[in-house]
PAPA-234583 format. One record per residue: x, y, z of N, C-alpha, C, O, CB in turn. Coordinates in Angstrom, 3 decimals, always signed. Each point is the difference from the previous one (the first is absolute). Glycine has a CB too. Layout:
BEGIN
n_X  n_Y  n_Z  ca_X  ca_Y  ca_Z  c_X  c_Y  c_Z  o_X  o_Y  o_Z  cb_X  cb_Y  cb_Z
X  Y  Z  X  Y  Z  X  Y  Z  X  Y  Z  X  Y  Z
...
END
This chain:
BEGIN
n_X  n_Y  n_Z  ca_X  ca_Y  ca_Z  c_X  c_Y  c_Z  o_X  o_Y  o_Z  cb_X  cb_Y  cb_Z
+87.914  +137.170  +43.629  -0.187  +1.169  +0.814  +0.689  +1.161  -0.717  +1.181  -0.096  -0.334  -1.310  -1.277  +2.497
-0.573  +2.434  -2.395  +0.564  +1.152  -0.700  +0.878  +0.811  +0.940  -0.467  +0.543  +1.001  -1.528  -0.471  -2.525
+3.275  -0.003  +1.181  +0.971  +0.675  +0.855  -0.304  +1.483  +0.131  +0.094  +0.555  +1.095  +1.612  -2.231  -1.770
-2.071  +2.329  -0.428  -0.281  +1.444  +0.045  -1.149  +0.304  +0.951  +0.039  +1.007  +0.706  +0.779  -0.781  -3.063
-1.828  -1.069  +2.388  -1.132  +0.213  +0.899  +0.425  -0.109  +1.460  -0.516  +0.721  +0.854  -1.020  -1.618  -2.612
+2.457  +0.015  +2.041  +0.478  -0.177  +1.377  +0.675  +1.257  +0.527  -0.092  +0.302  +1.190  +0.387  -2.733  -1.640
+0.375  +3.159  -0.417  +0.722  +1.194  +0.437  -0.944  +1.101  +0.454  +0.415  +0.891  +0.741  +1.416  -1.477  -2.312
-3.090  +0.551  +1.148  -0.968  +1.012  +0.404  -0.697  -0.307  +1.317  -0.790  +0.813  +0.480  +0.465  -0.344  -2.864
+0.597  -1.607  +2.966  -0.627  -0.388  +1.267  +0.683  +0.710  +1.166  +1.189  +0.312  -0.072  -1.808  -2.556  -0.901
-0.131  +2.500  +2.050  +0.630  +0.595  +1.189  +1.096  -0.916  +0.566  -0.171  -1.215  +0.100  -1.991  +2.412  +0.420
+3.280  -0.581  -0.159  +1.104  -0.741  +0.609  -0.254  -0.131  +1.493  -0.282  +0.986  +0.681  +1.897  -0.155  -2.441
-1.512  -2.052  +2.261  -0.240  -0.272  +1.413  +1.314  -0.149  +0.767  +0.112  +0.421  +1.152  -2.272  -1.535  -1.761
+3.154  +0.507  -0.052  +1.283  -0.211  +0.663  +1.078  -0.193  -1.066  -0.287  -0.255  -1.169  -0.851  -0.781  +3.201
+2.395  +1.167  -1.581  +1.147  -0.184  -0.901  +1.162  -0.519  +0.839  +0.327  +0.578  +1.036  -1.102  +1.287  -2.619
+1.397  -2.951  +1.140  +1.148  -0.554  +0.703  +0.818  -0.871  -0.950  -0.554  -0.716  -0.834  -0.717  +0.773  +3.016
+2.594  +0.012  -2.045  +0.928  -0.805  -0.798  -0.302  +0.027  -1.493  +0.129  -1.019  -0.677  +0.151  -0.428  +2.650
-0.679  +2.599  -2.488  -0.294  +0.129  -1.421  -1.367  -0.509  -0.412  -0.328  -0.002  -1.186  +2.719  -0.202  +0.824
-3.193  -0.228  +1.322  -1.342  -0.534  -0.252  -1.014  +1.075  +0.370  +0.093  +0.606  +1.067  +0.665  -3.004  -0.623
-1.718  +2.632  -1.317  -1.061  +0.963  +0.272  -1.304  -0.769  +0.166  -0.345  -0.843  -0.828  +1.536  +2.678  -0.482
-1.910  -1.538  +2.385  -1.291  -0.633  +0.270  -1.093  +1.020  -0.323  +0.026  +1.133  +0.481  +0.966  -2.649  +1.341
-1.946  +1.092  -2.639  -1.102  +0.873  -0.404  -1.329  -0.737  +0.144  -0.064  -1.229  -0.003  +1.586  +2.455  -1.598
-2.580  -0.423  +1.726  -1.357  -0.549  +0.115  -0.941  +1.038  -0.581  +0.255  +1.201  +0.097  +0.308  -2.590  +1.986
-1.637  +0.935  -2.679  -0.963  +0.957  -0.533  -1.394  -0.586  -0.023  -0.191  -1.214  +0.075  +1.986  +2.241  -1.449
-2.759  -0.140  +1.268  -1.393  -0.377  -0.200  -0.419  +0.612  -1.328  +0.139  +1.206  -0.199  -0.648  -1.334  +2.719
+0.007  -0.678  -3.411  -0.412  +0.480  -1.315  -1.475  +0.363  +0.040  -0.851  -0.840  +0.293  +2.602  -0.586  -1.426
-2.041  +2.681  +0.836  -1.394  +0.477  +0.012  -0.839  -0.822  -0.955  +0.371  -0.200  -1.156  +0.389  +2.520  +1.733
-1.883  -2.790  -0.089  -0.920  -0.764  -0.826  +0.336  -1.474  -0.134  -0.812  -0.772  -0.510  +0.422  +2.842  -0.691
+1.556  -2.469  +1.643  +0.386  -1.412  -0.065  -0.022  -0.573  +1.400  +0.263  +0.702  +0.976  +1.163  -0.307  -3.023
-1.737  -1.655  +2.137  -0.060  -0.642  +1.306  +1.113  -1.040  +0.111  +0.024  -0.988  -0.734  -2.523  +1.375  +0.852
+3.397  -0.148  +0.795  +1.028  -0.995  +0.289  -0.596  -0.970  +1.010  -0.523  +0.406  +1.038  +2.446  +1.229  -1.504
-1.837  -2.900  +0.152  -0.612  -0.993  +0.882  +0.914  -0.430  +1.141  -0.474  -0.504  +1.018  -0.844  -0.275  -2.957
+2.597  +0.970  +1.778  +0.934  -0.471  +1.016  +1.002  +1.113  +0.332  +0.652  +0.533  -0.898  -0.915  -2.928  +0.082
+0.386  +2.744  +2.088  +0.975  +1.029  +0.369  +1.416  -0.413  -0.406  +0.445  -1.110  +0.293  -1.918  +1.796  +1.626
+2.169  +0.222  -2.595  +1.342  -0.301  -0.468  +0.813  +1.282  -0.123  -0.535  +1.107  +0.076  -0.326  -3.129  -1.298
+2.155  +1.848  +1.031  +0.906  +1.122  -0.231  +0.964  -0.398  -1.103  +0.108  -1.169  -0.370  -0.305  +1.967  +2.780
+0.892  +0.201  -2.922  +0.945  -0.220  -1.086  +1.402  +0.349  +0.474  +0.196  +0.985  +0.713  -1.980  -0.498  -2.432
+2.755  -1.296  +1.321  +1.406  +0.256  +0.293  +0.728  +0.168  -1.331  -0.164  -0.803  -0.918  +0.068  -0.525  +3.104
+0.899  +2.382  -2.274  +0.729  +0.292  -1.234  +1.483  +0.040  +0.332  +0.423  +0.674  +0.940  -2.378  +0.637  -1.916
+2.731  -2.036  +0.198  +1.450  -0.009  +0.152  +0.618  +0.105  -1.387  -0.200  -0.876  -0.841  +0.074  -0.518  +2.972
+0.868  +2.454  -2.369  +0.585  +0.295  -1.306  -1.110  -0.043  -1.060  -0.924  +0.812  +0.060  +3.181  -1.784  +0.654
-2.193  +0.062  -1.664  -1.033  -0.054  -1.039  -0.945  -1.190  +0.191  -0.671  -0.426  -0.941  +2.266  +1.542  -0.630
-1.640  -1.644  +2.788  -0.878  -1.144  +0.283  -1.039  +0.397  +1.045  +0.255  +0.845  +0.858  +1.609  -2.470  -1.410
-3.024  +1.009  +0.465  -1.079  +0.307  +0.941  -0.773  -1.269  +0.329  -0.093  -0.924  -0.808  -0.083  +3.269  -0.102
-0.375  -2.363  +2.119  -0.787  -1.139  +0.448  -1.130  +0.496  +0.898  +0.122  +1.028  +0.665  +1.897  -2.556  -0.816
-3.107  +0.787  +0.157  -1.130  +0.284  +0.881  -0.091  -1.122  +1.032  +0.140  -1.177  -0.330  -1.388  +2.433  -1.513
+1.008  -0.868  +3.106  -0.082  -0.956  +1.103  -1.313  +0.162  +0.745  -0.431  +1.123  +0.259  +2.926  -1.107  -0.040
-3.138  -1.127  +0.128  -1.188  +0.037  +0.848  +0.431  +0.387  +1.409  +1.029  -0.465  +0.491  -2.207  -1.299  -1.903
+0.396  +2.607  +2.053  +0.362  +0.427  +1.354  -0.255  -1.117  +1.011  +0.792  -0.184  +0.925  -1.327  +2.562  -1.542
-0.541  -3.113  +0.457  -0.348  -1.013  +1.009  +0.975  -1.169  +0.060  +0.342  -0.458  +1.090  -2.693  +1.100  -1.421
+2.803  -1.134  -0.819  +0.861  -1.181  -0.031  +1.419  +0.281  -0.495  +0.878  -0.858  +0.088  -2.922  -0.470  -0.461
+2.257  +2.538  -0.149  +1.249  +0.393  -0.637  +0.290  -0.813  -1.256  +1.136  -0.045  -0.473  -0.283  +0.714  +2.704
-1.874  -1.300  -2.759  +0.107  -0.763  -1.240  +0.337  +0.938  -1.159  -0.540  +1.102  -0.095  -1.111  -2.810  +0.967
+2.541  +1.263  -1.742  +0.315  +0.740  -1.211  -1.178  -0.142  -0.954  -0.321  -1.109  -0.427  +2.827  +0.742  +0.728
-3.149  +1.475  -0.635  -1.183  -0.030  -0.852  +0.333  +0.187  -1.474  -0.750  -0.440  -0.872  -0.554  +1.317  +2.782
+2.411  -0.233  -2.183  +0.380  +0.224  -1.383  +1.330  +0.706  -0.079  +0.450  +0.614  +0.968  -2.841  -0.519  -1.614
+3.018  -0.184  -0.509  +1.291  +0.622  -0.195  +1.096  -0.791  +0.683  -0.167  -1.181  +0.303  -0.945  +3.392  -0.473
+2.227  -1.557  +0.408  +1.105  -0.691  +0.642  +1.110  +0.956  +0.382  +0.135  +1.086  -0.564  -0.706  -3.120  -0.722
+1.354  +1.611  +2.248  +1.172  +0.721  +0.476  +1.137  -1.000  +0.143  -0.250  -1.197  +0.137  -1.173  +2.930  +1.073
+2.674  -1.265  -1.238  +1.100  -0.914  +0.328  -0.216  -0.574  +1.407  -0.576  +0.665  +0.862  +2.174  +0.643  -2.361
-1.143  -2.520  +1.722  -0.228  -0.696  +1.280  +0.429  +0.830  +1.216  -0.773  +0.083  +0.954  +1.095  -2.240  -2.163
+0.865  +2.775  +1.230  +0.371  +0.766  +1.208  -0.972  +1.141  +0.290  -0.357  +0.230  +1.155  +2.740  -0.805  -1.595
-2.812  +1.289  -0.598  -0.934  +1.110  +0.199  -1.384  -0.520  +0.383  -0.686  +0.620  +0.813  +1.979  +0.764  -2.469
-1.700  -2.487  +1.096  -1.297  -0.576  +0.375  +0.000  -0.367  +1.487  -0.985  +0.243  +0.696  +0.666  -1.127  -3.051
+1.397  +0.312  +2.833  +0.084  -0.368  +1.420  -0.052  +1.236  +0.898  -0.636  -0.020  +1.053  +1.980  -2.008  -1.678
-0.673  +3.106  +0.206  -0.054  +1.246  +0.766  -1.424  +0.546  +0.056  -0.459  +0.434  +1.057  +2.825  +0.067  -1.725
-3.058  -0.521  -0.458  -1.379  +0.493  -0.048  -0.890  -0.845  +0.899  -0.816  +0.546  +0.743  +1.170  +0.288  -3.090
-0.216  -2.138  +2.294  -0.827  -0.887  +0.831  +0.274  +0.230  +1.487  -0.931  +0.023  +0.805  +0.919  -1.733  -2.654
+1.283  +1.881  +2.218  +0.340  +0.258  +1.414  -0.595  +1.329  +0.448  -0.585  +0.089  +1.080  +2.724  -1.410  -1.320
-1.991  +2.359  -0.591  -0.555  +1.312  +0.328  -1.517  -0.075  +0.148  -0.560  +0.539  +0.955  +2.455  +0.564  -2.181
-2.560  -1.769  +0.284  -1.461  -0.074  +0.020  -0.507  -0.778  +1.211  -1.044  +0.336  +0.559  +1.038  -0.205  -3.055
+0.730  -1.156  +2.900  -0.414  -0.751  +1.184  +0.044  +0.893  +1.241  -0.875  -0.081  +0.861  +1.731  -2.051  -1.906
+0.161  +2.974  +1.128  +0.118  +0.918  +1.138  -1.067  +1.095  -0.015  -0.370  +0.519  +1.053  +2.815  -0.979  -1.029
-2.938  +0.812  -1.207  -0.892  +1.152  -0.143  -1.373  -0.351  -0.573  -0.671  +0.849  -0.586  +2.694  +0.530  +0.282
-2.431  -2.621  +0.475  -1.273  -0.459  -0.578  -1.185  +0.842  +0.461  -0.845  +0.369  -0.817  +1.788  -2.667  +0.721
-1.020  +2.606  +1.379  -1.131  +0.790  +0.513  -0.006  +1.394  -0.623  -1.062  +0.512  -0.356  +1.132  -1.798  +2.524
+1.097  +1.901  -2.304  +0.085  +1.325  -0.615  -0.372  -0.043  -1.477  -0.625  +0.928  -0.514  +2.404  -0.316  +2.156
-1.397  -1.682  -2.322  -0.379  -0.161  -1.405  -1.519  -0.093  -0.143  -0.587  +0.600  -0.900  +2.776  -1.760  +0.443
-2.807  +0.409  +1.347  -1.469  -0.100  -0.040  -0.660  +1.340  +0.301  -1.021  +0.339  -0.598  +1.188  -2.733  +1.298
+0.412  +3.157  +0.223  -0.533  +1.334  +0.295  +0.108  +0.902  -1.225  -0.938  +0.734  -0.313  +1.574  -1.005  +2.731
+0.500  +0.222  -3.112  +0.166  +0.806  -1.209  -0.980  -0.433  -1.085  -0.547  +0.843  -0.711  +2.966  -0.514  +1.277
-2.643  -1.622  -0.699  -0.969  -0.509  -0.980  -1.383  +0.592  +0.283  -0.692  +0.453  -0.912  +2.018  -2.604  +0.662
-1.711  +2.141  +1.515  -1.301  +0.543  +0.403  -0.068  +1.503  -0.275  -1.005  +0.491  -0.516  +0.812  -2.274  +2.287
+1.245  +2.506  -1.433  +0.039  +1.439  -0.260  -0.164  +0.302  -1.485  -0.827  +0.828  -0.383  +2.300  -0.535  +2.379
-0.696  -0.956  -2.816  -0.059  +0.249  -1.436  -1.377  -0.284  -0.574  -0.490  +0.740  -0.854  +2.899  -1.295  +0.714
-3.027  -0.509  +0.607  -1.312  -0.374  -0.534  -1.135  +0.818  +0.596  -1.153  -0.140  -0.408  +2.032  -2.142  +0.059
-0.555  +3.137  +1.315  -1.004  +0.948  +0.505  +0.295  +1.411  -0.513  -0.593  +0.974  +0.463  +0.266  -2.397  +1.602
+1.259  +1.522  -3.035  +0.292  +1.273  -0.626  +1.039  +0.856  +0.704  +0.178  +1.167  -0.349  -2.447  -1.264  -0.465
+2.961  -0.468  +1.804  +1.014  +0.745  +0.746  +1.400  -0.436  -0.415  +0.174  -1.117  -0.486  -1.765  +1.358  +2.416
+2.574  +0.601  -1.752  +1.374  -0.396  -0.363  +0.552  -0.997  +1.009  -0.391  +0.000  +1.167  +0.764  +2.236  -2.256
+0.544  -3.089  +0.627  +0.618  -0.964  +0.912  +0.998  +0.690  +0.916  +0.429  +1.123  -0.265  -0.734  -2.934  -1.438
+0.667  +1.136  +2.772  +0.990  +0.483  +0.958  +1.327  -0.724  -0.318  +0.009  -1.201  -0.267  -1.805  +1.667  +2.093
+2.884  +0.266  -1.792  +1.319  -0.619  -0.240  +0.274  -1.057  +1.066  -0.386  +0.149  +1.160  +1.244  +1.986  -2.225
-0.192  -3.192  +0.652  +0.372  -1.090  +0.910  +1.513  -0.038  +0.084  +0.694  +0.140  -1.007  -2.782  -1.484  +0.441
+2.595  +1.153  +1.776  +1.456  -0.039  +0.209  +0.659  -1.024  -0.914  -0.556  -1.070  -0.247  +0.224  +1.770  +2.627
+1.515  -0.370  -2.878  +0.721  -0.942  -0.855  +0.635  -1.123  +0.806  +0.076  +0.055  +1.227  +0.357  +1.795  -2.830
+0.012  -2.851  +0.894  +0.767  -1.086  +0.599  +1.400  +0.540  +0.236  +0.613  +0.565  -0.906  -1.996  -2.397  -0.244
+1.885  +1.659  +2.357  +1.337  +0.512  +0.303  +0.903  -1.105  +0.495  +1.167  +0.246  +0.305  -2.142  +1.973  +0.235
END
């Protein structure tokens, strides 16, 4: 996963040093709704439906925080996925507190 490309994605949420981003690439078709989590110099992609790690990696404590946050906000993540793929900007999602 190219780290520089991740930084250009819209930011959806930020908590405990973790940044959550999502994007729709023009002309490309993503087959599975997912989001990206970035912590320091590490990044991971997670499926929204199952929270399965699709690629990359995070330290275990940060991965657990991301999974807990995503479970609480799964419906909002799916709404943002739909918005992005219809050409609209995503809506910010509350951070994990």
